[in-house]
C-alpha distance (Angstrom), angle and dihedral (degrees) to the residues before:
residue distance angle dihedral
M1 . . .
R2 3.79 . .
L3 3.79 115.4 .
G4 3.77 135.4 -170.6
N5 3.81 120.1 -99.2
N6 3.81 95.1 -93.5
Q7 3.78 98.7 33.2
K8 3.81 120.0 100.3
A9 3.79 121.6 -158.2
M10 3.80 102.9 -98.8
W11 3.80 93.6 -139.7
I12 3.83 94.8 62.0
D13 3.81 107.9 101.1
G14 3.80 106.7 -144.3
A15 3.81 91.1 -161.2
L16 3.80 88.0 73.6
Y17 3.82 89.3 67.5
P18 3.83 106.7 62.3
D19 3.80 90.1 144.4
T20 3.80 98.8 51.4
D21 3.78 143.6 7.0
P22 3.80 111.0 -72.1
P23 3.79 115.8 -110.2
W24 3.79 120.0 -104.0
E25 3.78 91.3 -134.9
I26 3.78 137.5 1.2
E27 3.76 112.3 -141.3
D28 3.79 106.7 132.3
F29 3.77 122.9 80.4
A30 3.82 97.8 -117.4
R31 3.80 92.4 53.7
R32 3.80 90.4 48.8
V33 3.80 91.7 54.0
D34 3.82 90.4 46.1
F35 3.82 91.1 50.8
L36 3.81 91.1 49.4
A37 3.80 91.2 50.2
R38 3.80 90.6 50.2
I39 3.79 95.5 46.6
C40 3.82 93.4 46.3
A41 3.81 92.6 47.5
A42 3.80 92.0 51.3
W43 3.81 91.9 44.9
D44 3.81 92.1 49.9
F45 3.81 87.8 56.3
G46 3.80 92.0 51.8
I47 3.80 100.3 -96.3
L48 3.78 104.2 130.8
P49 3.80 117.1 -140.6
D50 3.79 121.8 -115.4
I51 3.79 112.5 -94.9
E52 3.80 90.0 -122.2
S53 3.81 90.9 54.7
M54 3.79 91.2 49.6
A55 3.79 92.5 49.1
E56 3.81 89.6 51.7
I57 3.81 98.6 48.4
R58 3.78 92.1 46.4
G59 3.81 88.5 63.4
A60 3.79 119.7 108.7
Q61 3.82 91.6 -114.4
W62 3.84 88.4 69.7
R63 3.83 96.5 52.4
R64 3.83 96.3 95.8
A65 3.81 92.4 47.3
V66 3.81 90.7 49.6
D67 3.79 91.2 49.8
D68 3.81 93.7 48.2
C69 3.81 96.6 42.4
R70 3.84 93.4 77.8
L71 3.80 100.6 -171.7
L72 3.80 91.6 167.8
T73 3.82 93.7 171.0
S74 3.82 93.0 56.0
P75 3.81 121.2 91.7
A76 3.82 89.0 -162.9
Y77 3.80 90.5 55.8
H78 3.81 92.0 53.6
L79 3.80 89.1 51.6
L80 3.82 90.0 52.2
R81 3.80 89.4 51.5
S82 3.79 90.6 53.7
W83 3.82 91.6 48.2
H84 3.81 88.6 55.0
N85 3.82 92.2 47.0
L86 3.79 91.2 -118.2
P87 3.80 119.3 155.3
P88 3.79 113.5 -93.0
L89 3.78 119.1 -100.6
P90 3.81 126.8 -157.7
Y91 3.79 114.6 -80.8
L92 3.80 107.9 -127.2
G93 3.78 97.9 -179.1
Q94 3.75 129.3 109.5
Q95 3.79 116.7 -69.2
L96 3.77 109.6 -155.8
A97 3.81 111.9 -144.8
Y98 3.79 93.9 -145.2
I99 3.80 88.6 59.6
R100 3.82 100.3 32.6
D101 3.82 92.9 52.6
D102 3.82 96.1 41.7
P103 3.83 107.6 120.6
N104 3.80 90.0 -149.8
L105 3.82 93.0 60.0
A106 3.79 90.0 90.0
F107 3.81 89.2 63.3
V108 3.81 96.4 52.4
């Protein structure tokens, strides 16, 4: 998506960039991976992504970045992999016993 000089892509959530100015567009591979890492980290801490951001990263043009990102400790990342029909990878995050052993988990 090509934008004018003073026009930011509307799907880029500036709140994901507390440490720097948010980019105006994300076209190169490294920025895509960085955006995915930021959005997954926020989501894992309970900050839901903007609907526009989710619609963007679910697009086919993000599939390679999702596959290469490899955030194996992030539940949000594993969900993104499934949305892109990528093969599952091992989840390396914390498994809380009080959730893992809950007999009602199968019904959630």
